[in-house]
ROPA-187303 format. One record per atom (N, C-alpha, C): atom name; x, y, z; residue in one letter; residue number from 1. Coordinates in Angstrom, 2 decimals. Layout:
N
CA	X	Y	Z	A	NUM
...
end
This chain:
28
N	0.85	-1.19	0.00	M	1
CA	0.00	0.00	0.00	M	1
C	0.89	1.25	0.00	M	1
N	0.52	2.19	-0.86	T	2
CA	1.31	3.41	-0.93	T	2
C	0.46	4.61	-0.57	T	2
N	1.05	5.54	0.15	V	3
CA	0.33	6.76	0.52	V	3
C	1.10	7.96	0.02	V	3
N	0.45	8.77	-0.81	S	4
CA	1.11	9.94	-1.35	S	4
C	0.35	11.19	-0.96	S	4
N	1.07	12.27	-0.79	T	5
CA	0.43	13.53	-0.41	T	5
C	0.72	14.59	-1.45	T	5
N	-0.31	15.25	-1.92	S	6
CA	-0.15	16.32	-2.89	S	6
C	-0.33	17.66	-2.20	S	6
N	0.58	18.57	-2.49	S	7
CA	0.48	19.89	-1.86	S	7
C	-0.37	20.81	-2.72	S	7
N	-1.53	21.18	-2.21	I	8
CA	-2.44	22.06	-2.93	I	8
C	-2.79	23.24	-2.03	I	8
N	-2.83	24.45	-2.58	P	9
CA	-3.20	25.62	-1.79	P	9
C	-4.52	25.40	-1.07	P	9
N	-4.58	25.75	0.18	Q	10
CA	-5.79	25.70	1.02	Q	10
C	-6.08	24.30	1.57	Q	10
N	-5.62	23.26	0.93	C	11
CA	-5.93	21.94	1.47	C	11
C	-4.92	20.90	1.02	C	11
N	-4.89	19.79	1.71	A	12
CA	-4.00	18.69	1.34	A	12
C	-4.83	17.51	0.87	A	12
N	-4.46	16.96	-0.28	V	13
CA	-5.19	15.81	-0.81	V	13
C	-4.32	14.56	-0.67	V	13
N	-4.86	13.59	0.01	H	14
CA	-4.11	12.35	0.23	H	14
C	-4.67	11.25	-0.66	H	14
N	-3.76	10.47	-1.22	I	15
CA	-4.20	9.37	-2.08	I	15
C	-3.71	8.05	-1.47	I	15
N	-4.66	7.21	-1.14	I	16
CA	-4.30	5.89	-0.60	I	16
C	-4.68	4.82	-1.62	I	16
N	-3.69	4.05	-2.03	E	17
CA	-3.96	3.00	-3.02	E	17
C	-3.74	1.63	-2.41	E	17
N	-4.78	0.84	-2.38	A	18
CA	-4.67	-0.50	-1.83	A	18
C	-5.51	-1.47	-2.65	A	18
N	-4.93	-2.58	-3.05	D	19
CA	-5.65	-3.60	-3.82	D	19
C	-6.25	-3.02	-5.09	D	19
N	-5.54	-2.07	-5.70	G	20
CA	-6.03	-1.51	-6.97	G	20
C	-7.13	-0.49	-6.80	G	20
N	-7.42	-0.13	-5.55	I	21
CA	-8.46	0.87	-5.30	I	21
C	-7.82	2.15	-4.76	I	21
N	-8.14	3.25	-5.40	Q	22
CA	-7.57	4.52	-4.94	Q	22
C	-8.61	5.31	-4.16	Q	22
N	-8.23	5.76	-2.97	V	23
CA	-9.14	6.54	-2.14	V	23
C	-8.57	7.94	-1.96	V	23
N	-9.38	8.94	-2.29	F	24
CA	-8.94	10.32	-2.16	F	24
C	-9.69	10.99	-1.02	F	24
N	-8.96	11.68	-0.17	Y	25
CA	-9.64	12.43	0.88	Y	25
C	-8.86	13.71	1.18	Y	25
N	-9.60	14.75	1.56	R	26
CA	-8.97	16.04	1.80	R	26
C	-9.01	16.42	3.27	R	26
N	-7.96	17.11	3.70	E	27
CA	-7.95	17.65	5.06	E	27
C	-8.40	19.10	4.96	E	27
N	-9.60	19.38	5.47	D	28
CA	-10.13	20.74	5.37	D	28
C	-9.67	21.58	6.55	D	28
end
């Protein structure tokens, strides 16, 4: 499982990929 973090103005978007499924969630 890999966890990557993208730096975006105003919020951070995290991408979790496990078993071929990608889950995106934001920290508001």
